[in-house]
C-alpha positions as CSV (number, residue, x, y, z in Angstrom):
1,M,44.8,-80.6,-68.5
2,K,44.4,-77.4,-66.5
3,P,44.4,-77.8,-62.7
4,K,41.1,-77.4,-60.8
5,R,40.8,-73.9,-59.3
6,T,39.9,-74.1,-55.7
7,I,40.3,-71.2,-53.3
8,V,41.5,-72.6,-50.0
9,L,41.9,-70.6,-46.8
10,G,44.3,-72.2,-44.4
11,L,43.9,-70.9,-40.8
12,H,45.7,-71.5,-37.6
13,L,44.5,-70.2,-34.3
14,S,46.9,-69.3,-31.5
15,S,46.9,-67.7,-28.1
16,R,47.9,-64.4,-29.7
17,G,45.6,-64.4,-32.7
18,F,45.9,-66.4,-35.9
19,G,47.8,-66.9,-39.1
20,W,46.3,-67.4,-42.5
21,V,47.2,-68.3,-46.1
22,L,45.1,-68.2,-49.2
23,F,45.7,-70.6,-52.1
24,E,44.1,-70.5,-55.5
25,Y,45.6,-73.8,-56.7
26,A,47.9,-76.3,-55.1
27,L,51.3,-74.5,-54.4
28,S,49.8,-71.3,-55.8
29,L,50.0,-69.0,-52.7
30,V,47.9,-65.8,-53.3
31,D,48.0,-64.0,-50.0
32,W,48.9,-64.5,-46.4
33,G,49.2,-62.8,-43.0
34,T,49.0,-63.0,-39.3
35,A,46.6,-61.2,-36.9
36,D,47.6,-60.1,-33.4
37,I,44.3,-59.9,-31.5
38,R,43.8,-57.6,-28.5
39,G,40.8,-57.0,-26.3
40,D,38.0,-59.5,-26.5
41,K,39.8,-62.2,-28.3
42,K,36.8,-64.3,-29.3
43,V,34.8,-61.4,-30.7
44,N,37.7,-59.7,-32.4
45,T,39.1,-63.0,-33.8
46,L,35.7,-64.0,-35.3
47,S,35.3,-60.5,-36.7
48,R,38.7,-60.6,-38.4
49,I,38.0,-64.1,-39.8
50,E,34.6,-63.0,-41.0
51,A,36.3,-60.2,-42.9
52,L,38.7,-62.7,-44.6
53,L,35.8,-65.0,-45.5
54,T,33.9,-62.1,-47.0
55,K,36.8,-60.7,-48.9
56,H,38.2,-63.9,-50.4
57,R,35.1,-66.2,-50.5
58,P,37.0,-69.5,-50.1
59,A,35.5,-72.8,-51.1
60,V,37.5,-74.6,-48.4
61,L,38.7,-73.7,-45.0
62,T,41.5,-75.8,-43.5
63,L,42.4,-76.0,-39.8
64,E,44.5,-78.1,-37.5
65,R,42.3,-80.4,-35.4
66,H,42.1,-79.3,-31.8
67,D,39.8,-81.8,-30.3
68,G,41.9,-85.0,-30.7
69,I,43.2,-87.1,-27.9
70,G,46.3,-85.6,-26.4
71,S,45.7,-82.1,-27.9
72,A,47.3,-79.5,-25.7
73,R,45.2,-76.6,-26.9
74,S,43.5,-74.5,-24.3
75,E,39.7,-74.6,-23.8
76,R,39.5,-71.0,-25.1
77,I,41.2,-72.0,-28.4
78,R,39.0,-75.2,-28.7
79,Q,35.8,-73.1,-28.3
80,L,37.1,-70.5,-30.8
81,H,37.9,-73.4,-33.2
82,R,34.3,-74.7,-32.9
83,A,32.9,-71.2,-33.5
84,V,35.0,-70.7,-36.6
85,V,34.0,-74.1,-38.0
86,K,30.3,-73.3,-37.3
87,H,30.6,-69.9,-38.8
88,A,32.2,-71.2,-42.0
89,E,29.6,-74.0,-42.4
90,T,26.8,-71.5,-42.2
91,R,28.4,-69.8,-45.2
92,D,28.5,-73.2,-47.1
93,I,32.3,-73.3,-46.9
94,R,33.7,-76.8,-46.8
95,V,35.8,-77.3,-43.6
96,Q,38.7,-79.7,-43.4
97,C,40.4,-80.4,-40.1
98,Y,43.7,-82.3,-39.9
99,S,45.6,-83.8,-37.0
100,R,49.3,-83.1,-36.5
101,V,50.0,-86.6,-37.7
102,E,48.1,-86.2,-40.9
103,I,49.9,-82.8,-41.5
104,G,53.3,-84.4,-41.0
105,Q,52.4,-87.2,-43.5
106,T,51.8,-84.6,-46.3
107,R,54.2,-85.2,-49.2
108,Q,55.6,-81.6,-49.2
109,L,56.4,-81.8,-45.5
110,N,58.5,-85.0,-45.7
111,G,57.4,-86.4,-42.3
112,A,58.0,-83.2,-40.3
113,R,56.9,-83.8,-36.7
114,T,57.6,-80.6,-34.7
115,R,56.3,-77.2,-35.5
116,E,59.8,-76.0,-36.3
117,E,60.2,-78.9,-38.8
118,V,56.9,-78.2,-40.3
119,A,57.7,-74.5,-40.7
120,A,61.1,-75.3,-42.3
121,A,59.4,-77.7,-44.8
122,V,56.7,-75.2,-45.7
123,A,59.4,-72.5,-46.2
124,N,61.3,-74.9,-48.5
125,C,58.1,-75.6,-50.5
126,L,56.8,-72.0,-50.6
127,H,59.9,-69.9,-51.1
128,V,58.0,-66.6,-50.8
129,L,57.5,-67.3,-47.1
130,K,61.1,-68.2,-46.3
131,P,62.0,-64.7,-45.1
132,R,59.2,-64.9,-42.5
133,L,60.4,-68.2,-41.1
134,P,60.9,-67.7,-37.3
135,K,64.3,-68.4,-35.9
136,P,64.7,-71.5,-33.8
137,R,63.8,-70.8,-30.2
138,P,65.2,-72.1,-26.9
139,I,62.8,-74.4,-25.1
140,W,62.1,-71.9,-22.4
141,V,60.9,-69.3,-24.9
142,G,57.3,-69.3,-26.0
143,E,56.3,-70.1,-29.6
144,R,57.0,-67.3,-32.0
145,S,53.8,-65.5,-33.2
146,G,54.8,-66.0,-36.9
147,M,54.7,-69.7,-36.5
148,S,50.9,-69.7,-37.0
149,L,51.4,-68.6,-40.6
150,F,53.4,-71.8,-41.3
151,C,50.9,-74.0,-39.5
152,A,48.1,-72.5,-41.6
153,A,50.1,-73.2,-44.8
154,A,50.7,-76.7,-43.7
155,C,47.0,-77.3,-43.2
156,A,46.3,-76.0,-46.7
157,L,49.1,-78.1,-48.2
158,T,47.6,-81.2,-46.5
159,Y,44.3,-80.5,-48.1
160,F,45.8,-80.3,-51.6
161,D,47.8,-83.5,-51.0
162,A,44.7,-85.3,-49.8
163,E,42.7,-84.2,-52.8
164,Q,45.2,-85.5,-55.4
């Protein structure tokens, strides 16, 4: 039996911009990238995401949930998250949001808890991304901008795991 084709866009918002991945089937990574946003971050981020939605026409958009209890995301990111969800829903794109706990429970991620563990598990699962895996960072250094790519992939993998 041929697997069901579902175009899934995984997206992860960060303070610097966002990372994204595009899957055609489970474990079938088609395209990926990161966007470093300058200037008016809300307007420019939404514009770049709109371009991705128009170009790839995904059926599903996956995101990490930012409104849960204990979420450490800034209010700007939370507002941006809500705007992205609303924008996708107006285009009839199914939106799936997952908590960090749900993402860590995904089969391919083997119980990964920290962002570094998640990124390593994603790189082991999607070998084409392995060269982009950020190096471990000291605790006093901010999160590497490339980490959003792996967080976006983890969200998309969680979607495919939940759908099986």
